[in-house]
Each structure stands twice: as C-alpha cells, then as structure tokens.
N, C-alpha and C positions, 0 to 999 in steps of 0.2 A: 239384665235378661236375668231369670231365675235359674239358678244352675241347682242340680241333684245334688253334689256336694261342693263344701267349701276347698276343700283340697282331696284330689285323687294322686296317692302315690303308687308308683311302678317299680316293685323289686321290694320285698319284704327282710333286706339284709338288714346290717347294723343301721346305716343313716336311714334305710326308708323305713324300718320299724321306730326311731327313736323320733323320726318327725312326725309320723303319725298317731301316737301315742301321746306326745305331748301338746300337738295341735288340738287332738279331742277334748284332752284335758282343759284345755285354754276354752274349750266351746264350739269348736269347730264342727261340723258335720264331714267326718274323712271318711275314706276307702281304701284298699291299700291291695294292688293286684301281684299275686305272686305264681308264678308258671312250674317252679321246681320245691324248693322246700324253704322253710321258713328261718331266718337267720342268718339265711345268705352264706357266703364265703366262708365267713370267719367261724361260724359256729356247724359249719359240716365238712367244707373241705379246706380248711386253712388253720387258725390259731389255735382253737382248741382242741381236734383230734392230733393237731401235730404235735401240740406242746406233752398229750398225753402219751403220743409214742416216743417222746422225748424222754418222759418218765421213765418209761418201757427200757430204754436205751442205757439211761443211767445206771439202770439196776446191776449191769455185769459189773461198773466199776464199784458201786456201792458191796455187793457179794464178796469181790476181789479185797477190798480194803477191811470187809469185817473180818477176815482172816487173820490180817494183823493186828487185829484187837482181841485177838483170842477165841472167836467162833470158829467153827466148823462148818464153813457154807459152802456151795457149790454154785458154778453159774450153769450145770449141765441142763435139760430139759425145756429150754424155752418153747413155747407153741404159739407159733404166728397166730393159727385163725383163734385161740382164745384172747389174746391182744386185739383182732380185730373184731370178735363178737362183742368182749366187753366195751369196747370203744364205740360199736354202734347203737350199743342200748344207750349209753351215755350222751349221745348227740341226738338220738329219740327221746330221751327223757328234757332234752334242753329246747325242741323243736316243740314241745308240749307244753313247755314255761311260756315260749314266745305266742302261740294261737292263746292262751289264757290271758298274757300281758294285753295283747291287742282286742281281744272280747272283752275285759274287765273294762279295756278305756272307753269303749262304744265305738270301735273303729270297725267298718265293716271289712271283713275279709274275703275277697272272690278268688278262687280257686282257678287259674287259668293264665293264659299268656294275654298281655295288655297290648294293644295297639293303637296310634295316635294317629287318628281318622280326618281330623282338621282341629283349628283352633278350638280350645276347650272340650274336644271330644276325644273320648277313648273306650275302644270297643273289645270287651272282652267274654267268649263263649261266644260270639256272635250278636251281642247287646252294646247298644252302644251308649254312655254314660256321660252325661256332661258335668263340667265342673271350672271353678273359678281358677283354681289353682291347681297346674299340673307337675307333680316334682319326680324324676326322672332318675332313681338309685339304684339298675342293674347292676351295677357292680362290673366285674373283670371275668375274662376268660382266657384259658392257656393258651399259648400262642407253639405252636410248632415248626421246625424248618421244613421248607421247600427240598426234602433231598428224596433219591431214592432209598424206601426200606421205611418210611415215615409211619407208614398205618403199624411198624411194629414197636414205635413208641408207646410209653407210659406219660400220660400226661401229670400234671399237679392236681388234679382232679380224680383222675383214675387212682392213683396210688395209696388212696385211704383205701381201698377197696381190694387189693390183690389177695387173691385167694391162699397164696402160699408166699414163703419168706423166700425171694431170689436168693442163691447162695453167692452169685456172682452177679455186681450191678455195676453201670456206667451212666451217671449221673452229670448232665449237660447244663453249664449254666454255673455262674459265682455269684448268686445274688444270696437272698435270705436264702427263699425253698431249699434252691440247691445245696447250700453249704448244711442247713438244719437235718433234710434228709440223707445229705453223705453222713452224717454224723449218725443219725436214727440207724440207717444200717449198717455200718461197721459196730456201733454199739450193740447190735443185736447176733454180730458175729458174719454178716456178710463181706466177702470180700468186695469191697470199694473202691472205685476208681472217680474219678473228677474230673473233666475236660470242659479247659477252659478258652476260649479264644485270647484273653489277652494276658499280659504280663504275670499279672496278680488280681486275685478275686477280691469282691468287696470294694469297687473302685470308690464310691462317695464316701466312704470311713476313711479315719484317718490312717496313716500310713503306716506308722508303730503299728496298732492295730490288726494291719492287714498282715503285716510282716510275723507277729505273733502269733497269730491263728494259722499262718502257713505253717509253722515251725511245730505249732502243737498238732494239726494235724496229720503232718507227718509223721511224728511221734507216736501217734498212736493207731499207724497203720494204715491209714487212709492213700491211695497213690492219687497224686495230682498231677498232672497233664495240663501244664500251661502252652500260650501260643498254639491251643492245638483246636482243632474244628472236625467233627465228626463228615466225610465223605458220602458215607450211605451205609447202610444196616441190611443185612438178608439172614434168612433160616439157613441154618447149615445141614437138619433133615434131622438131626439129636434133636429127644426133646425139650423144648423151649429154649434151647443155645442159639445166640445171635451171633453171627461176626460182624463187628462194627470196624469198617476201612475209615483211617484216620488221614485228613489232608496232607497232614506232615510227612506221613507214612507209617505203617507200619498197619495193625489192628490188633484188637481185642475180640477174647469170645467171653462171652457173659449171657446170663439168663434174663436180665432186664435192662432196657434203656429208659433210666428216666429223666425225660427233660423238663430243665426250668427255667427257662431261656425271657421269661416274661411273658405277662397278661396283657389283653388287649378291651379296650372300653366294649361291654357289652351292647352291641347296638342292632343286631341282626332282628330284623323283622316288626322295629319300634314303630315304623311308620312317620320316620325324620322327614322323608320326600312329602309328606303331605301336610308340614309348617314349614317356617324360615328358620330351621337352626344351624349355625354355624360351628365350622368342625374346624380344630390348627391342623397344624404341619404331623401331627401324632393320630390322629384320628379321633381325638378327646374334643368334648362340647366346650365352645367356648361361653365362658361367665363372667358377669360382671362382681365386683366385690360382694355382692348381695345374692349370689348364685343365679343371679336372672339369663335366661340365654337370651338370643336375638329376635325371639317369637315371644309377645307379651303373655305373659299367664305360664310360660314354662319355665321350672327352673331345674337345675340339675346337682348332685354333690356325690362328693367321694369319688371312687374309682372313675367317674367319666368325665370328671375333670382334670386339670394341671394342678399339680400339688401332692403332698405326702400321702401315698398310697397306705394308710394305715386305717386299724379299727377307730381307735379314739379319736383321729381326726374326722373318719367319718358321722361319729355319735355327735362330737360336738357342730356339725355343718350342718346334722339334721336338727339338732337344737337350735341352732341360731335362725334357721328357716323358717319354724313352728313360731319361733316368738316373735321374728321379725311380722311376719303377717296376722298373728292373733294376738300377741301379747308384748307391743309395740314397746311397753315401759319398763319392759325386762330386756329389751333387746339388748348385747354387744358383739361386735363383730368378732371372729374366730382370729385367735393371734396363735399364727402359725413360726413365732419365735420360739427357740430353745424346748423344742419337742422331743421328747427321749424317746429313745426304740429301743429295742434287744431282739439280738439273734440268738434263737435258742440252739445253736449249735453245742457240741461237748469239747471244752468247756463254753459258758455263755459269753457272747458280746453284749455292752450295753454301752451307751452314749448318750449324750444329751449338750447340745450349742454346737461352737465351731471346732472341725479339726484343725490341727496345727496349720497346713494346706491352707483351709478355707480363709484363717483369722489373715493370714499371709495376704492372703489375695486381695483379701478387704482392705488390704493397707496397714494391717495392728503391727506395732513391734511389739513380739510377744517373749513371756519367758515362758523355758517348758519344765514342768515339774513330772517327773516321773519314778516310778517303784516297781521291780520284779521280785517276785521272794516265792517261797515255797510254802503251801498252803499248811496250817498247824495239824490239819486233819491228817494230813499225808507221812507225819511225822515217823511213824512206825513200817510205812510200805515202802516199796521199792521205785514208786511212781517219779518220774522225773516233773511231772506238772507243773508251770509255774504260774501265777498270778499277775496281771498285768494291769498296774494304773498308773494313768497319766492326766496331767491339769494343765490347761492352756489360758494362760494369763496375759491381760493388755499391761504392758509396762508402765503407760501413761498414767492409768486412772487404777491399776491393781485389781481391776475386776474380772473375775473368773470367766473365762470365753466357753471354756468346753472342759467338759469332764469325761472320760475314756476307760472303760473298764473289758479285759477279759479274765474270765474266773467263776467259779460256782456264784451262783444265784446274782451273777450280776444284775440282773434286771432291777431286784428285788431292791439294790444298793442304791443304781442310781437314779432309780423313781424318785427317794428323798431327796438325791441335792439335784434331780430338777427343780423343785420347790426351791434352794436357795439358790440357782441360777434365774429364776423367774423373780426373784427378790433382788437381785440385782445384788449377789453376795460378791465381798472382796478375797483376795487370797488372804487378808490380815483376818479376815471374820473366820475361815477357815484353820488359820493358825491359831485362832484365839480359842476353839471349840475344843474341848476337851473330849478326847475319845473315849471308846470302850474298849474292855480290853480283858483277854486279847481276843479281837476280831480281827478279818482284815479289812474290817470297814473304816478303822480308825488310823491306817494308811495314809487315807487320803487328809485329815488332818495333820500330820506329823512331816509331811515332804515338805524340806524347807530350802532345801539347797536346788537351783535350777539345775538342770544339764544342759541347757544352752537359753 
C-alpha cells in the first residue's frame, strides 16, 4: 500500500516535535497535527513558564539579601500583570521557534484536532490522511477531584493565566507542580496554604529530602496541612473569596484554590475505539520496549505511557522512535536508569539515582553520607535557610547509588553529578576529586564520614 506519509505524529509537544524533526531529517515524509499550541505542556503550561515565574518569586529573597550587602533595595511594587504579560510574550516567541523548526525540517504542520479513523488513517479538519506509522504524543491533562465546588478550582493549565495575583491561595497536592507553585505564590507575597492527603509530600523522593523541604517551607511561612483533604468549595459572597471546607474539620477562606493532584493521559476523542490499542489500569497506553502499541503501525511516547513523566524523557523517546523507524543503524534504546530531576521550589530540590529507601528495598547494604550547612551567600543576612546534601553508597562495591540536594541551583549542580553516576562513579572517585572552593558543590566531594 502507498501511504501519504511515512510518519504521522499526533501532538506537537516536546516528544512529538523531536520525533517529527529528526524523522524528517532522516528522509521520511512526516506530518504533525496539533490542536492547541506548539511545544506542548512544557513550553506553554509547564516547565518553561513555571521556571520563569519561579525566578520572579526568588527576586524577593534576592532583594532582601541585597540589603545585607549594602544595597538600599525594596520588595515593594510587584506587579503580577507585568509578569504574566512578559511570560506570555516569551512563550509566544518559543511557539514561533517551534513552528520554524518544523517548517525548516520539512515537516507538514496541520493545525487541528487529529482523530484516528482506522489502521494507518488519521482525520484532521475533515480530511483523512494515511500513514505507514502513527505516533501518539498528545501528553497529559490536569485532573480535578469530583467534589462540590470543583468548578471554582484553578488547574495547572489555568494557573499560568490568572489575571490578578491571589492574595490568599490554597494549593492542593504534594508533587512537583503543587510545591513549585506554593513556593511561587509565597515568594510573590501571597498567603499560601498546602493541603496534602498524606503524612509528608514528595512521596517518591528520599525521606531526608522530604523532611528538609517540609521544614524549609514552614520556615518561609507556607502553612502546610498534612493528612488533609478538601471536602467542598463555595463562594462566600465577597469578591473572589472562596470558603474551603476540609474533611478533617475546619475551613479556610482564600481567593484561589489551585489544584495540582495529578494529570491524566490526553486521549479524548482520539479515536482509539477504531483501532486495537490496549490501556493499563491507570488509563495509560500499553507499549513494548520499542513504544509499539497493540495496534500494528501505531506507537506512543511521553506522558501517554508508563514511565517518568519528564520532558527530557519524552525527547529521548521521540528521538529513539525516529531512529528505529528511519535510521536503524543509529538506534539505541532509551535508558531509564539514573535520570536526574529537579523540583523548582524555593529552595530547589534535585536528585539523581536511588533514594536511601529505594536502595534498601532493592537489597543494597548502604552507607549514607550527608551534610547540612548555611550557604555562604547568606552570611550577612538573618536567614536560617540551610543546604542539604546526601550520598547513598553501596557498601559492597563503593558505587554511588544516589545523590540528593536541597539548595540554591540544585538542578544545575546535580546535572553534573548525573554524568558521574551514569559512568558508575564510586565514593572513592568522589573523594579523589578536588573541589572548587568556596562553593556549595565542593561538599559533595568532601563528605568523608557516613552518618549511618
């Protein structure tokens, strides 16, 4: 059979654009369909705008710190609409860049909702296209709890477009997005509450990191409510005011309820009923190690499948699909070991490798090295914030299994250590490395005595 396209990608987010561009570069005839915005969640309502807003929130601390260094600075006069306007302009610029990347790669961009109508067939704007391979890369969508008043919630897409800064905000959730925005709102001066249904947030992270972050957020004035669930939300009659009733008893009056309890795979009206694609218990698409679904010719990557829901992972998966389909000699599977990640809270969290708990559960006998200290930059200030660093080491082989940090620019530092872990560095290698002084980073190569 002759097909109109070699590869038809549904979704122009990080993974979809990467697969499209490189497949086209390998000589394939490629189309990509997108119904919303180029760049997907990461560029438009995720990583990029979130970090821009995190920078804005951090400015208040920088300004306060400047006073201790002799500057006459003030935190008065923050303007939320200016931040949002500048953010929107930057995202628009990135949208244009993504469009040019696709165009310059020779990819056919179709603006509209794509729906699978059968094997090798995709309909966009009333026209059916045929393709040898179809790649699903539509990403995820925010989930809201089914409670009275859920229509008053702000989700993790809408939060980037609030016209005014809420003076009082309740954040629901205990993952990346929830804690990042709790830090953003708090840093910009909003009274900030966090409601989390468990004993301690960030449940997949190292326990020491979780405890350190709890104490740090509390010290910054964020009001943490653990073992807490929202029962209902209602308007009070006052402008923008919401009354939040909690299941454990009591209530809160806020101007915004920001819900960040998770995201679901975006499969709405995708036409999966017209083909044979199996889903798992979480509603994710089942794929094999080469991202093939149960329907021949259809593949899926990114937030649609089980695995780390991180932009760099989707990029790697998109590249792997393009190479396997059209440049087999360059293909190699994506490695999911030692993937570094960061949470852009204030202060930042970053980690790579196993937590202490994961290492023990995997059967390792571990040595743990940790250090907590006040950053040199804060020497003149009244701040009590502390950096926390931790190494998890296998006693039998001396191999470093995990590196964890809470502190300024943690992501920048851990990215370098991720290379060391990928290379199989031992604690002896860390010990033999001469540090850069004076830096916080040198602490990772000077920890000599295990704490347990």
